[in-house]
N, C-alpha and C positions, 0 to 999 in steps of 0.2 A: 384257618377259618376262624372267623369271629364267633365268640361264644354267644348262646342265646340271652344270656343275662346283660352282655354288653349291647346286643341289638335292641333288646326291650328297653334298656335304659337310655339309649340313644333316641328312640322313638319318643319315650315320654319327655325327653327334654325338648326335642325338635317340635313338638306339637303343643307344649306348654305356653302359657301366655306370658310367661317371665321374658323380657326382652334380651336377657343375657344369650349371646351367640358363641362366645368362647369356650364354654364347657362343652357344648355339643361339637364344635369344632375340633376340640382336642380328642373327643371320642372317635371322631373320623381318623384322627392321625394314628389310632391304634391299629389301623389296617396294616401300617408300616412298622409301627414303633408299639408292639403290644404291652410293654412294661413301662411306658411313658408315664413320668411323674407330672401329672396335669397341675398340680399345685404350685410347682416352680414357675410355670408359664402365667397363671393367673396372678401370682404375686409380681411378676414382670410387668403385666398389665397394669396392676395397681400402682407400681412405681412410676410407670410413664403417666398414669392419670394424676398422680401427686404432683408431678412436675409440670405436667401440662396446665393443671389447675392454676397454679401459680402465674403461669403465662397468661392464660385467658383472663383471669381475675384483675389483672394489671393492664389488659390490653386497652389502648385508647387512641394510638395513632394508626392513620390509615396508611396503606402503601401508596408511592407515587403514580401507579398505574391503576388506581382503584376506578372499578366501574362508576360511572357518573351518577347513576341512580340507585346504587345499592345502599341498604340501610346502614348507616356508619358503625353502629355497636356490632351488629351481626358480623359485618365485614372485618371489623377489627378482631373479633374473638376468633373468627374462622381463620383469618390470617396468622394470628399467634399460635392457634394450634398447627396449622399447616408447616409454619416456620420451624416449630419445636420438632415435629416429627420427621420432615424431609430434609431440613439443612443442618439442625443440630443432632438428631438421632440417625440421620442419613439413610431412611428408608427409602427404597427405590424400585422402580419397575425392573423385572429382570427380561430385558429385551434379548439379550444374547441367548439365553437358555431358557426360552419361553415354556418350552414342553417339558422341562423337568418337573416331574411329579413333586418335588419337594416345595415348589412354589405354591402348592396348594395346601400344604400342611401348617397349621398355625404355628406350631412349635419351631419348625423350621424358618419360617417368616419372621418369626421374633429372634430367632439365633443369628439368622444370616442377613436379616434386615432387607430382604427382597422378596418378590413375589410377583403375581399376576395381578390383573385389576380388582378381582373379587376378594383376593385374600388381604391384599393391602387395603382396600376399603373396610373389611372387616376389622383391621386393627384400628382403623381411624374411627369407626363407629364406636367400637368398645372403649377407646380412650375418651372420645367425646362424650360418651354415655358417663363415665366417671368423672367427668368435670362439669356435668350439667348442661352440656350443649346439645340441642335438639338436632340430630341428623338423621338421614334415612337413606337405605339403599334403593337404587332405580333400576328395574329390570331393563336396562338399555340394550337393545340388540349388538351382541358380539363384543360390548366392552362395558363392564359394569362400573356405573357412576354414583356419586353420592350427592344428595339434596339437602341443604341446610334451609328449611323455611325462614323466610324473613318478611316482616311487615310490609305491605306496599302503601307507598305515601302518595303516589300520584297514578293516574292511568297509564302513564309511560313507564312506571317503575318496573323493572325486571323482577323485583321481589326477590324470590327463592335464589340462593346461589348453588350452581353446578359446579362440583368438584371431582377433578380426576386424580384419583390417588395414585394411579399408575404413573403419571406424569408430574410427580413432585407436588401434588395438591393445586394444581393449575386450575383457576376458575373459568369456566367455558361459557362464553358468549351464545346467544340463540344462533348466530350464524355457525360459530364452531359446532355447536351440537347437531345442527342440521347436515353440515358436511360429515360429521362422524357417522351420523345415521346413514347418510346415503352411502357411504363407504362400506358399512356392514351390512345393509339392508336394502341396497338398490335405490335407484334414482327416484322412482316414484313413491318412496316411503314418506309416512305422515312425518313433518318435521317439526311438530309443536311439542317440545319437551314437557310442556306443563300437563300434557295429556298422559303422560307415564305415570301410572300408579306407582306408589311406593312398593318395594318388594318386601314381602312378609318374611318372618323368620324360616317358615318351612320353605319358602321359594329360594331364598338364599342358601340355605344348606343343600337343596336339591341341585342348584346350579353348580354349587362347589363339587358335588359329587358326580355330576354328569362330566364336568371338566375332567376330573380324575378317572372316570371309567374311559373317556375316549383316549386319555394319554396311556392308560395301561393297556388298551386292547392294541393300540400302535405299537407299543413295546412287546406285544405277545406275553404280557405279564397277566395270564388268565386267572391265577388264584385271586390277585389283589383285585382284579376286575369283579370277580364274583362277589367278594366281600362288599365291593361299591354297591353291587345291585342288590345286596341283601339290606344295605342300609336305606337305599332307594325303596325298596318294597316295605321297609318299616315305616317310613312316612306315609306312603301310600299303597296300601296293600292290595289295592284293586288296579294297580298299574300294569296291564297285560304286556305292555311292551318290554317292561322291566322283566317280567315272568319269562317271557320269550328269551331275552338276553342271558338270564341266569340259566336256563336250559341249554342254550348253544354255547355258553361258557363251560358248562359241566361237560358237555359233548367233547369240546376241545381237550378237557382234562382227564378223557376216558372214564369219567365219573358216570357210568351209563345208566345206573339206577335213578339217580337225581334227574340227569338229562331227560329220560323217558317221562318221568313225572311231571317236570315242567312243561315240556312241550306238548304233551298230551293235553294237560291243563289249559295252556295257551290256545290250541285249536278249539277246545271245547267252550272257551269263554271268549274268543274273537268274534266281533258281530259278523254275521253272514255278508259277504261282498265287501267287507272293509279291508283297506290296507292293499298290499301287491300281491295279486294272485300268484304270480310266479313264487314269490317269497313262501306263501303258504303251502304252495305245492312242493317246494324244497323241504319245508319243514315236515310235511308229511312223509316224505321219503327218508328223512331223518328218523321219523318214528318208527317206521317200518324196519330200518335197519336196526334200530337200538332194540325193538322187541325180539329181534333174532339174537341180537348179542346178549340180552338180558336172559333170554330163554337158554342160551348156551352155558351160562353161568350156573345155572340152577341145578 
């Protein structure tokens, strides 16, 4: 289990105004790598930033397939950064083993140069921050994207550049964004990418943690999944869904005292009539069983 000091430190980093994502992401990695040397990977990001900075500073030529209305300087800088990370350094989306939990750990992504959309986007954002290029995450449904704000020159100007780190830094048109959105959120989904607000630091970390929790639950790796819920609750202590899940995970691990504590608290805090009534009835049954088991242990 993660120690209380680690959990408190993570919460402080996750909720701080400092834009740095890497340190908090490396603290998440301590779920699987408790003795991780974070400084080694921060140094690696600095090295990537130093080299990328030289590419971005000298960027001037546009790619042959450049979008017609893109801001020339912004496009040249983004292209230089993407070419460096995805062509030279060979970061790539792990399509073959998408569910591998290593895809969500920043140390593994840097070592193996592969990951899922959000972890590759995190590398991109951290390197971009080091070279002074403004980019931000977008909480796009089902597939995390990056946006590089760019000046609009005409009413027809697409302005911002939308980057897909999972597919080699591909620049997505509005039509491509619409298609991707419909694929993940349904045909009737709003297709205006400009209406998606940027993802905040806590939102990015929560999304990374939720990906990990789903993966570990599918693998029946309940101790790791419970550590993930600890970090989710550290970011949002009032998250009753995570409180419920932490209790259920403890139940699967035969940690009856903690399971009873969390599931009782969940039932007390859950709004009356909210959620799935069958689920709440099932949790009541768990609580009854847990009370008997805990009593038998005393």
